[in-house]
C-alpha positions in Angstrom: -18.7 -44.6 189.0 -17.4 -43.5 192.3 -20.7 -43.8 194.1 -23.6 -46.2 193.7 -26.4 -44.7 191.6 -29.9 -45.8 192.6 -33.0 -46.0 190.4 -33.9 -42.3 191.0 -30.4 -41.1 190.2 -30.5 -43.0 186.9 -34.0 -41.6 186.1 -32.7 -38.1 186.8 -29.7 -38.6 184.5 -31.9 -40.0 181.7 -34.3 -37.1 181.9 -31.6 -34.4 182.0 -29.8 -35.9 179.0 -33.1 -35.7 177.1 -33.9 -32.2 178.3 -31.5 -30.2 180.4 -33.9 -27.2 180.4 -36.5 -29.1 182.5 -37.4 -27.2 185.7 -36.6 -28.7 189.1 -40.3 -28.8 189.8 -41.1 -30.8 186.6 -38.1 -33.1 187.2 -39.3 -33.7 190.8 -42.8 -34.7 189.5 -41.3 -37.1 186.9 -39.2 -38.9 189.4 -41.7 -38.9 192.3 -39.8 -36.8 194.8 -40.5 -33.3 196.2 -38.4 -30.4 194.8 -35.9 -30.1 197.6 -34.6 -33.7 197.6 -34.6 -33.6 193.8 -32.4 -30.5 193.7 -30.2 -32.1 196.3 -29.7 -35.2 194.2 -28.9 -33.2 191.1 -26.3 -31.1 193.0 -24.8 -34.4 194.3 -24.6 -35.7 190.7 -22.9 -32.4 189.6 -20.5 -32.4 192.6 -19.4 -36.1 191.9 -18.6 -35.1 188.3 -21.3 -37.4 186.8 -23.0 -34.4 185.4 -20.2 -32.3 184.0 -22.1 -29.4 182.4 -25.3 -28.3 180.6 -25.3 -27.3 176.9 -27.5 -26.0 174.2 -27.4 -28.4 171.3 -27.0 -26.0 168.3 -27.7 -27.1 164.8 -24.5 -26.4 162.8 -26.2 -26.2 159.4 -28.6 -23.5 160.8 -25.4 -21.6 161.8 -24.0 -21.9 158.2 -21.5 -24.6 159.2 -22.2 -27.2 156.5 -19.0 -29.3 156.4 -18.1 -31.9 159.0 -15.1 -34.1 158.5 -13.2 -36.6 160.5 -9.4 -36.5 160.0 -7.0 -39.3 160.9 -3.7 -37.9 162.0 -0.4 -39.8 162.2 2.3 -38.0 164.2 6.0 -37.7 163.4 7.0 -39.1 166.7 10.7 -38.5 166.0 10.2 -34.8 166.4 11.0 -33.6 169.9 8.0 -33.1 172.1 5.8 -34.1 169.2 2.7 -35.0 171.3 2.5 -31.9 173.5 3.4 -29.5 170.6 0.7 -31.1 168.4 -1.9 -30.9 171.2 -1.1 -27.3 171.9 -1.4 -26.3 168.2 -4.7 -28.3 167.7 -6.1 -26.7 170.8 -5.9 -23.3 169.2 -7.9 -24.3 166.1 -11.6 -23.6 166.8 -12.8 -25.7 163.8 -11.3 -28.8 165.5 -14.2 -29.5 167.8 -13.1 -32.9 169.1 -9.8 -34.8 169.1 -9.2 -38.3 170.3 -6.1 -40.5 170.8 -6.9 -43.7 168.9 -5.5 -47.1 168.1 -5.3 -48.5 164.6 -4.1 -46.9 161.4 -3.5 -43.4 162.9 -2.7 -41.8 166.2 -5.5 -39.2 166.5 -9.1 -38.7 165.2 -10.2 -35.1 164.9 -13.7 -33.9 164.2 -13.6 -30.6 162.2 -16.6 -28.4 161.5 -16.5 -25.5 159.1 -18.5 -23.3 156.7 -17.9 -25.0 153.3 -15.4 -26.9 151.2 -13.2 -23.9 150.3 -13.0 -23.0 154.0 -12.0 -26.6 154.8 -9.5 -26.7 152.1 -7.9 -23.5 153.4 -7.9 -24.8 156.9 -6.3 -28.1 155.8 -3.6 -26.7 153.5 -2.8 -23.4 155.3 -3.1 -24.4 158.9 -3.3 -28.1 159.7 -0.9 -29.5 157.2 1.6 -26.8 158.3 1.8 -28.4 161.8 5.3 -30.0 161.5 4.5 -32.7 164.1 2.0 -34.2 161.6 3.4 -36.9 159.4 0.2 -37.9 157.6 -3.4 -36.8 157.3 -6.5 -38.6 155.9 -9.8 -36.8 155.6 -13.1 -38.7 155.9 -15.8 -36.4 154.6 -19.3 -36.8 156.1 -22.3 -36.7 153.7 -25.1 -36.6 156.2 -25.9 -37.5 159.8 -27.9 -40.6 160.3 -27.6 -40.7 164.1 -26.4 -38.2 166.7 -27.5 -39.6 170.0 -27.1 -37.5 173.1 -28.3 -40.1 175.6 -25.5 -42.3 176.8 -26.0 -46.1 176.1 -26.8 -47.2 179.7 -29.6 -49.3 181.1 -31.3 -46.6 183.1 -34.1 -49.0 184.2 -31.8 -51.8 185.4 -31.9 -51.2 189.1 
């Protein structure tokens, strides 16, 4: 954190993570400030990149996206420019919604969301496995979601 966050900033962050659609008026009432300084604080949190954006949390199953997998990817590092080439190709695949460089038994962990198993199979065999920078893939198929927290694990009441 580049700046010190006080108790009010932390309260704002907690409330906005729980409901980013809250009006400035309602937010100001919850934190005990008038609307103008509340808005000023939110703008400051946005400008300092603590609040990066606001999103609608969309239910993938309601959108017909029923398959979520995590794929461990090991790169063929001997290939020239393997990392940048892999990242460029993965960046163009919409179904890859998240991708992390990791430690352990693989180099990357990708989260993939798609319609159904045949769609996933097509994506895996016709697109992802054709990326020549990939040496090995291992799919971890999710069965159901038991926790999907949007509130960052931080002690908001600490100060």
